[in-house]
N, C-alpha and C positions, 0 to 999 in steps of 0.2 A: 413258572411264569407261563409256559405254554398252556397248561391246564386252566389257569385263571383267565388268560386272554380268550381261549376258546369258549369258556363258559360265558364270559362277558359278551362275546360276539353273538352267541345264541340269544342272550337277553336283548341285545340291540335289535336283532331280527324279529324277535317276538314283539318288541315295542312298535316296530314299523307296521307289522301286520295288524296290531290292535289299535292303531291310531284311527280314530273316527273321522278325522279330517281328510284322510286318504283311503277311503274304503276300497276293498278289493285288491290291496297291495299284497303281493306274495314274494317272499324272500327265498330264492332258490339256491342260495349259497350261504354258508355260515362262516366264510373265511375272509371276506373283504368288505365288511360294512364301513370300515373307516376310510376306504378308498373314496367313498362318496364325499368325504370332507376335504379332499385335496385336489379336486378337479380344476383344470385350467381350460381345457377344450371340450366343448360339447358338440358332437356331430349328430345331426338329426335329419331324418327323412321328412318329406313334405306331406304327401298324400296319406291320410290316415293317422299321421302323427301330429302335424300342426293343423291339419284340416280334419273334418269329420268323416270323410270318405262316404258321404251321402250325396250322390250326384243328382242334380236337377237340370233337365234339358232347358236350355236358354235360347239357342240360336240355330236357325237353319238357313244356310246361304246357298243359292242356286247359281251364283255367278252374276246374274242381272238383277236379282231381287233377293232381299234378305227378310226373314221372318223372325220376330222376337217374341217375348212372352206375351205381349199385348196383341199380337196378330195371329195367334195360333188358331183362332176360330176360322180364319180365312183358309188355312191349310185343311181344317176339318171339312169345310164346305167343298173345297176342291176335290178331296178324296171321295166324299160322298157322291158328288156329281160324276166323277170319273168312273166309279164302279157302277152307278146306276146306268150310265151311258153304255158301258161295256155289257152289262146284263141285258139291256134292251137290244143291243146289236146281236148278242148271242141268241136271244129269244127269236129275233127275226131270222137269223141264219138257220136255226133249228126248224122254224116253220117252213122255210124254203128248201129244206133238206140239203143245205150246203155244208160241206165239211168245216170243222172248226179252224182249219188252217187259214180261212178267209180273214179271220180276226188279225192274224199275224201280217197278212199282206197289206192291210190298211193301217198298221201301226206306225210306220215311219211318218205318214202325213199327220197323224194325231199328235205325235210326240212334240211337235213344234209349239204346241200351246203350253202355257204356264201350268194349266191344270194337269196335263199329262206328265210334264216334267216333275211336278210335285208327287204325282202318283208313283212314278218310277223310283223317286228318291225314298219315299216312305216304304215302298215295297222292298227296296234293297236293304233298308235299315232293319225291317222286321224279319228278314230272311238271313242276313249275314251276322251271326252271333253264336254263342254257345249257351244260350239261356234255355232253361227247361221250366215250363209251367207246372206247378204242383198244386194239387187240390186236397183240401182237408176233408176227411170223411165226415159225413153228417152225424150228429148225435142220435142215438137210437137205432142206427143201422149197424147190425153186427152179423158177420158171416156172409154178407152180400156186398163185398168190396167192389166187385166188378160192376154191379148194377148201380151202386152208389156213385162210382166215378163216371159212369155213363150218364147218369142223371145230372151230374154237376159239370159236364164238359163246358157248358156255356154260362155257368153262373159266376159272374165276375166277383161277387163278394167273397167267394171261397178260394179264389185263385191267388197264389203267390208265385214269385219268380225266383229261381235259384240259378246263380251263375258264378264264374270264377272271379268276376270283377264287377264292382258296383256301376261302372260305366255302362256295361252291357245291359244291366237291369234298367238303368235310367232311360236308355234308348228304347227298349221294348215297352216300358211303361208309357213313354211319350207316344209311341205309335198306337197304343191302346186308347190314349186320350183323344187322338185325332180320328179314330174310327177303325183302324186295322189292327186286329187283336190276334196274338199268338195263343191258340187255345190248347194245342197239344204238340208233343214232340217226342220222338224216340230216335234210335240210332239210324233209321233209314228213311224216316218221313217226318213231315211237318204240316200242321193244319193251321190255316188262318181263317178268321171270321171277318167278313166285310161289314161295312155299316148297314147293309141291307139284311144281315143275318145269314147270308149264304157262307158255306165253308169251302175254302180253296185248299186243295191238297197238293203238296210238293214232295217229290222224292229226292232225298239227299244222296247224291252220287259220290261226292268226295268232300272231305273237310280238311282244311289246312289250318291247324290251331296257331294262335298267337305265341310268339317267342320273343324274348328280350333282344335277341340278335336281329330277327327279321323285322320286328316292330309293326307287323301287319298280320291279318288273318284273312282266309278266303274260304268260299264254299261254292260247290257246283250243284245246282238243283235242276230238276225237270218238273215243269208244270204238268200235272196230270191231265188237265182239261185241254191244253193246246199242244202238249208234247214239246214245248220249247225248252231248250237247255241253255242255262245262263250261269256265267261265272261271276259271282259277286266278290268284291274285296274291299276291305276298309283297313285303315292304319294311320300311322303318324305321317305328317306332311313330308318329313325328310325321306321317308321310305316310298311314299306314293308319288312324289313330284316327278320322278323319272319313269314311272309306270304309266301314268295317264297321258292322254293326248295333249298336244300343246294348248295352253291357255294363258291368259294374261292377268288373271285375277287371284289365283289360288294363293300364291306366296303373300301377296299384300293383305288379303282377308284373314289368312292365318295369323299374321302379325297383329292385325287389328283386334281379333278375338283374344289373342294371348295377352295383349295389353289390358284387356278388361278382366283378366284372371280366369278365362275360360279354357277348358281342356278341349283341344280340337281333334277331330277325326275326319279323314278324307274318305269318301265312299265312291266306288267306281264299279263298272260292270262291263261284261263282254259277252255277246251272244255267240253261241257255238252251234254248229250244225251237228247232226248225228255222226257224220264221218269224222269231223274234227275231234269230237269227244272220244270216239272209239280209238282213233290214232293216239290221242293223249293217254287214254287208259292203258293201252298196250305198253307204251313207253314207260309209264309210271309204274306199272306192275313189274316190268323187267328191271327197272332201277331199284325197286324195293327188294328184289330177289338177288341183287348183285352181291357177290362175296367181298369185293374190294371197293373201298371209297363209296360205300352205299349212301352216306349222308350227302356227299357232294353230288352224286349222280341224281338223287331224288330232288335236291334243290335245283339242279340244272333243268330237269324236266318241268318242274313247277314254274320256273322263271321263263320258260319258253311260252307259257300262257300269259304271263304278266307283261304284255306288250301292247301299246296303243289302246289302252282301256278307256272306255267312255267315262269321263268325269261326271258324276251325278250331283253331288252336293258336298257341302262342308258342314259338319255339326259342331256345336259348342255346348258343353255341359259345365255347370258351375259346382264347385266344391267349397262349402262354407268353412270358415275357420272354426276350430274348437273354442269352447268357452274359456275365457281368461288366458288366451295365448299371449296377447300383447303385454299385460302386466307381468306374466311369468318370464317372458323374454327380457323385459326391462329389468326385472329383479336379477336375473342371471347376469346381465351386463353390468349392473351395479355391484355385483358380487365379484367382479373381475374375471368372469368366465366368458371366453370368446366362443360364440356360437357359429358353427358352419352348417349350412343347409345343403345336403346332397340329395338330388332328385333326378328322376328320369324324364321329367317334363321338359318342354322346350324353353328356351332362354327367356322369352318374353313372359310366359306364364309364371316361371319361377321368380322372375324379378318383380312381377306384380304382386304375387303372394308374399314375397319377402318385404315389400313396402307396406302392404296392407296389415301385416302382422307386426310391423315396426321392428322387424329384424334389421332392416336397412331403413333408417328414417328418410322420409322424402326430401328433407332439407340437406341430407348428407350427400357428398359427391360420390358417384359410383363409376368405377372404371370397368368397362366391359371388354373382355378378350373375344373378338369376333373372328371366327374362321382362321385361326392360326394353323397353317398347313406346312410351313417350312421353317428351317432354322433361322433364316433371315427375318421372317415375319415375327417369330418369337422374340428375337433380339430387339427389334424395334418396339414391340409391345411392352417388353420388360423395362426398356429405357423410359418409355412414356409413363409407365406406372410408377417407376422409381421417383419421378419428379413430383408426384402427388403425395400429400400428407393427410392422414386421418380419412382415408378413402376406402369404401367398401369395394370388394372385388366380386365380379360376376364372370364366370368362365364356363365354357361348354366342355363336355368330356373329351371331344376330339382335340380341342386346343390344349386342354390340360395334358393330354398324352404327349403332344409335341413338346410342350414346355418342359415336362419332366424328363423327356428323352435327352434333350440337349442342355438344359439349364436347371437341373433339379435343385441344386443347392441355392442358387440365386432366387429361383421362384419361391421355394419354401421359406426362405428368409424374408422375402417381401410379403408373402401371404400371411405369415405368422404375425406381422405387425398390423394387419388390418383389423378393425373392430368387428367386421363380419365378412364372411365369404359365402358365396352361393355358387355351387357347382351343379350345372344342369346337364341333361342327357348323360347321366352317369350310369354305368353298368354296375351290377353287384360286385364284380371283381375290382373295379375302380374305387368303389367306396371303401373296401377293405384296404386297398393299396394306400389311399389317402390317410387312413388311420395309422397304418404302419409307418408311413413317412413322417407324420407328426411326432410319433413317439421317438423315432430315430433322430430327428433334427432338433427337437426341443428338450427331450428327456422329461417332459411334463406328463401329468396324468390326463388320460383322455376318457371320454364317456360317449357311447353311441346309443342313440334312441331310435327305435324303428318299430313297425307294426306288421310287416309282411315278410314272406319268405325271401324276398330279394334283399332284406336288411340283415339276414342272419350272419353272413360273412363279416359285415361291418361290426355287428354287435360282438361277435366272438373275437375279433381282432383287437377291440378296445380293452383298456384296463378294467373298465366297468361297463357292463351292458345292461340297458334298460329296455324291456319289451312292453309294448302296449297291446292289450287285447282289443282288436278292432274288427273291421268287416272282412279282413283278409285272412282270418283264421288265427291259430295260436302258435305258428312256427316261431315267430320272433319272441313271443312271450315265453315259450318253453326253452328256447336256446339262451335266453338272457339270464343275468344274475339276479335281476329284480324285475318283477312284473307289476305294471300299474294299469289303470283303466283309462286315464286321461293324461294329456301332456301337462296340464296345469299342476298335477301332483308332483312333477319333477321339482318344483320350487321348494315345497315343504320337505321332500325327501332329502334334498341336498342341504338347504339352509338350516333345518332343524335336526333331522336324524343323522345326516352325514357329518355335520359339524360336531354334534354331541358324541357320536361314535368315535371320531378321531381324538377329541380332547379327553374323553373318558379312557380310551385305550392307552393314550399316552400317560395319563396319571396312574392308571392301574399297573402298567408295565414298570414305571419308575418306582412305584411303591413296593412292588414285588422284588425288584432289584435291591432297593434300600433295605427291605426286610431281611434279605439274605446276607447283604454286605455287613450290616451292623452286627449281626451275631458272629460273623467271621472275624470282624475286627476285635470283638470282645474275646474270642478264643485266642487270637494272636497275642493280645495284651496279657491275657492270663498265662499263656505258655511262656512269654518272655519274663514275667515276674517270677515264675517257678523254674527258671534256668532251662527253658525250652524243653521241659519234660513232656513226653507224649501222653498227657493226661487230658481226656475230654472234659470241658467245662460242664456241659449238660449231657446227660446220658438218656438212652432209651426214650420213654414216652415224652420227656420234656422237649426233645428235638423235634419229634413228630408233631406233638401238640402245639408247639410254637407256630408252625406254619399252617396248622389246620384249625384246631378249636379256639386257640387263644387270640389269633390275629386275622384269621381268614374272613370272618364275617364283616368286621369294620373295613378291611381293605377292599373286599369285594363290593361293599356297599357304595364304593366310588362309581360304580356303573349307573347309579341313580343321580349322581351329582350333575348340576347344570349351572353355568355362570349367568345366563339370562333366560328369561321365560321364552317359550316358543313364539309367542306373539311378537316379542321384541326382536327375536332373530329374524322373523319374516319382515318386520318393519324396517330393520336396518341390515340389509344384505351385505353391507360393507364389512360387517364382522367376519364374514366368510373369507374375505380377501386375505386376512391376516394368516389364515391357516395354510395357504398355498406356499408361504415362505418356509414352512416346516420347522418353525421355532418351538413348537410344543414338545417335540421329541427329536433331539439332535445330539451330536457329540458334546456340545456345550452343556445341555441339560443333563446328559448322562454323567459328565465329569462333576457337575455341581452336586448331583445326588451321591456320587462316590465320596466327595469331600464331606458332605453332611453325614453320611454313614460312618466314615472314619472318625469324624469329630464326636458324634454321639456315642459310638462304641468305646472310644478312648475315655470320654467323660464318665460313662457308666462304670467302667472298670476302675479307673483311677479314683473316681469319687468314692467308690466302695472301699478302696484301699485307705483313703485319707480319713473318711468319716467312721469307718468301721474297722479301724486298725486292730483294736482289741478283740473284736468279734469276727475277724475275717475268716474264721473257721466256718461261719455261716454264709460263705460267699455265694453259694447256689441260690438260696432263698433271696438274698439281698439283691444280687445282680439280675436275677430273672424277674423279680417283682418290678424293679426299675425299668427293665427292658420292655415288659408288657405295657406298663403305664406310658412309657415313651412312645411306643407304637400307637397306642390308642389316642394319645394327645396329638401326635403328628397327623393322624387321619382327621381328627377334629379340627385342627388348624388349617388343613388343606381344603376341607369341604366349603363350598361357596353357597350352596342352597341346601338347607337341611330338609331331609325327608324323614317321616316317622320311622321308617325301617332302619335308617341310619342310627337313630337314637337307640332303637331296640338292639341293633347289632353291637353298639358300644357297650351297653350295660350287660348284654348277654355274655359277651366275651369276658368282661370284668368279673361277672358272677361265676362263670365257669372256672376262672383262675382261682378265685377265692375258695370256692367249694372244693377244688382239686387239692388244695393244701391239706385237706383233712384225710383223703383216702389215698393220695400219692405220697405217703410219708417216706417210703423207702427212697424215692428219687430226691427228696429234699434233705435226707439224712436223718429223719426221725426214726428212732427204733434201731439204728445201727450206727456204727462208727463212721463218721465222715470227716476225713482229714484230722482224726485224732480226738474228735469231740462229738457230743450229742447236740442235735438241734431240737428244741422243744417249742411248744406254743407260747410259753411265757415270754420268749424272746420276740417272736414275730408279732405279738399283740401289744407290745409296749409302745408308749408314745414316742420314745426315743427312736425306735425302729421306724415308726411311721414318718416322723418329721425328717429323719435323715434320708430315707428313701425318696420322700417327696422333694427334698432339697436337691438330690442328685438328678431327679427327673426334671425339675424346673431349670437347672443349669444346662441340661442337654437340649431343652426345647426353647426356653425364653429368648436367648440371643437370636435364634433363627426366626422367631416370630417378630422380634424387633426389626431385624433386617428386612423381612417381608413387608412389614407395615411401612417402613421408611421408603422402600422401593415403590410401593403402591401410591404413596403420597407424592413422591418426587417424579416418578415416571409411570403413571397408571396405565394399565392395558386398556384397550378399547371398551371392553365390557364394563369396566369399573366406572367409566364416564357415564354410562347409561343407568347403572344401578345406584349411583350415588345420589 
């Protein structure tokens, strides 16, 4: 059975990868394809999984004025005017032989204007990132890479941006569209091109990369022309709200943008003197060289800079939903699968995307756990949530942690009753923890879908992991059991391939058990007839051939069987819901097949006794012929949709048996004494032999077929209602 099931699973995986409706699918494990047919909970990431992870800059908010997609030309004109004014001032200062520091002395007065504030915001956005511009070498230039790159430094058509996140690329592409372009970058410097074509050089003094714990990134740069040192920082509003100076608009505008489905970033800056920076650099270097608690000391030194920073702007980028996300989620819901969305985005953004994707219908009541920080608040929220029915749940990672700390069982019990759950501000560890808790509290199958490195822990914790090859690399895809290219492929993967894999594995396993039990029953009856003598009924090749040549191909052809067509399974996802009950393969079905095997084995042997009483010396040929015919008939009666390979398998096995009668004479008793008599062709080719063997076979199979027919008529399964 192990060999047959493993071969069957290999066939299921091959079918998934060859399905033209889900191109690019890769099966990375050959042991759990039937798990796709028994899923109850599907946990999915948002960015890059439900959405395309292709960011488009949509909104810039300065506190007093907001710019949208239709007013970007105003920002472009402000940036152009600002740099032309600065260049004219610089030319005047150079003509008067004044030092460049004069520009800095007049800066505070200029910054009060909207134009200067926009200029500072755009400048901060184009400097604070980890983006690197890449230039493709021109065709026909070989061996002169340096010259080619030098020629292409300012050719926009050959420039592409590379970064660890699509958000970063979207911001730098937007600054290019408004006139300030990032033209080159290395480990220590950065060059920008102004609308007038001049190049500004900045020296990168320090870089503080983004982490999922800090939720922000920072950079310290020195302007080569003015020697100004500036610390720029951008990050999530929860991290930046305590860092920037007091303001009365940041929280409200972040909420407004999030309700529109935009991903928000807060940008701030802080000017440093040379003395301040040198002091920081000394302390930072000492912290990095520390032998004990290095991470904490480095974080403490960086946090000493992150105080009273000047709030420059708030940015909003939009991430469009992937194609067919809404019908796919609706299909999963109709199939009885509960979808949980786990994301690192803020609560309003996650709620907006959940509603736009129809994960949470707009008409459905939604209960939001807001800022649960204590046991008492968690108790009140749970009581309020308990009074609601058929209500979606939205909760943040901090609130979730508090609820699980004090009321783990109660919270999971209520959450599992929800049609949909949205967890926002989730860390990778929390995602994996939620999967584990679901498995422990429900005992049901879980599936995790993600596209990035932060989803790997969730994917590996689930019973079945599905990775999407997206913009964030292939970490999730390589760590998952199944790899797909788009979220909409999940529907066909589960409804068609998962369902078929489970039903086929169940049928294959039961038939292999039946095949072994029926021959064991026949041996038991045979031994009992002959006073429990230790004489094998079938010897040598007959025992090996029974499980291989004579019955393997028809039984294994069950991996091609299907109860409904793939289009029908996609149209009626309710068919999938029946599988979660586990009725295809259970103790009940196992006992039924045991009884069938005992009944058929007894009928075959006792039938041979009754009908062939005078010829019972030919018991091997009689019983083995009836056994092979019974097995082939049982497979034929079980098949619901015939495939041409199934017909070939049936006739091939029958042909192999008939032809083996000629050259396996010693096993059937031809040419040697078998129980005191000779077996010859004249006996097995008589009409009497044929009709008596046929009669025994019919008696063993016909009652089962009648019972199956009556059951299908009186209590038909779901698929029969669609095929009738």
